[in-house]
C-alpha positions, 0 to 999 in steps of 0.5 A: 327208196332202195337202190339194187346192189351190185349183182341185181339182188336188192339191198332189202333182201341182204338186210333180211339175210343178215338179219335171219343169220344175227337171230341164229347166232344169238339164239345159238349163243344163248342156248350154248351159255345157258347150257354151259353155265347152267347145265347141271341145274337144267338136267336136274330139272330133267332127271325129276321130270323124267323119273316121274314118267318113269314111275308112271310108266312102271306099271305098263313097261320095265323099258325105263327101269335101267335109265332110272337107276342111272338117273340116280347114280350119275352126277348131274354135271357129269352128263354131257350134251349127247346123253343128256339128248339121247335120254330125251329121245328115248322118254319122248318115243313112249310119251309121244302117243299120250301126248298126242292123244292129249293134242286130239282131245284138245282139237276136238274140245276146241272144235265141239266148243267152238262158237261157230258150231252152236246154234246150227241145229234145226229143232222142230217143237217137239225136239226144241221141248226136249232140249228145254227139259235140261233147263226147265225139268217143269215141262218134262210131263208134256214130253209123251203126254203131248196136249196138242196131240191129245186135243187133235185125238180128242177133236177126231173122237168127236166126229166119230162120236166115240168117248175120249177122256182128255187129261189136258182138259181146261177147267169147265166153266160153271155152265159146262159144270153144272150140265156134267153135275146134272144141276141144271144149265140155267138159273130157272132149271137150278136145284138149289140143294142139289147145287149145295150138295155138288159144291159139298161134295168137293171137300172128300177127306177130313185132315188127319195131318201129313202122314195120312196123305197119298204119296203124291200129296205127300211130294207137294207137303214136302216141296211146300216146306222146302219152299218155306225154307228158301235154301238155294237148291244143289245147282246153286241156280235155283231154290231147293223147292224148284229143284225137287219140283224139277225132280218129281215132273222128270220122275213122272215123265220117266215112270210116273205115267205108267205105274202111277205117281206112288210107285215111281216114287218108291222105285228105285232109280235104276229100275224106274223105266227104260228111259231112266236107264237111257237118261243114265247112260246117256250122262255116262257117255256125255262125262266121258266125253267131256273129260276126254275134251279136258272140260272137267268141272262140265264133266264132274256136273254130268257125273255127279247127276248120276247120284242126284236120286241115290235112293226112292224119292218117296224116302227122302219125302218121308224124311221131310214129313218126319223131321218134327225138329224143323221149325218149317215143319212145325209152322206148316203143322201149325197152318195145316191143323187150322182146317178140317180137310185136306182140300183146305189144309193143302191150300193153306200150307200151299199159301204159307209156303209161297208167303215165307219162300216166294213165288211157287207156280203151279206150273213147276207140278204140271205132272199134278194135273195128269195125277189129281186133277181136282188138287190140281186146279184147287192149288191152280186156282190159289191166288185167283180173284174167282175159283173155278166152279170144279173148286169154288166149294172148297174155297167156300169152306177155306175162306170160312175157316180162315175168317174163324181160324179154326178147323170146320166140320159141316161144309160151308159152301154157301158162297159158292151157290151164291156166287154161282147163281149171280153169274147165272143172273148177271 
């Protein structure tokens, strides 16, 4: 227990006051000793900093010209404390503004990057999808071509008795496919010759090499070669093929849905669409804000995205396909050469790419479902136990070519017809 000192002042109050006084005396004594015994070294270090500041300010003002001459002429040992303080104050009056801006930027960084500011936004399903595109660009095609909205529009059109083209329609069931092709809905009414002809018609174009493919299939072919290589992409998070397919998905959302994929692939990045311009403007502003917030790495990553497609993507695709010295390109050509049709050759190259490089789901190129639905279902069925009726003839012929190990010009679709008959007569 502390007893009060005479005069009614507690002893602990006197002790704390004496402690602060002693602390000030010690600090003052140390400061005097440091200045007295090492002021030459202190002045030299300060002069070096101030000379650098004077050089930095020289393009904007000449007010430090005389001070710079004085610092270079006088000996640091001859500078007293008063002169030192006046020079420091003169430089401080100019550097306070950049220092204030720096402190404000640091405060903004803390405010923006604070964990308390995260996960406070409210997102609808559509805005959530738009946000997720930054992480998974493969879903970019569904932002403007919304499957849910299309389904609602289709139901309204059916009620009104109006025709409606469903771009996101699921694959047809065998019965629906038979009715659409006017082949009969039951086994009793099925026309066998017409059925074989319908399956054979799914084999449309003879394989003449990747150079003769349409542009959108050249893109898929190039992606298969990249998948087989198995290299990491620029961001290091996904492989090169997934990154490339993500670029194709964003390209479809930016321009492909209006111009067609061929036109979008050959368009310069700066002229694709207003959305492309808005995206690039957003990156410029975002990178500037990150730089202001002292997040240099994030700013560089953002700005680097501006040059991610400095030329039309078609040039990159053609460069991949034209590189005949690439062993993976040679292997892809050898795999495709064992098939007579574009449809079966693309299945073979797609399967080879997955065997060499790993998973390559059709969900990574959803845009193909809108650009070339038959080819999308052909590639989507690879790995399924049973293909859809819309591409069963293609797979029947593909299995025949794979068994013989050579291309077959005559469509071999008997297995598809047998499978459909077995489905109708279980």
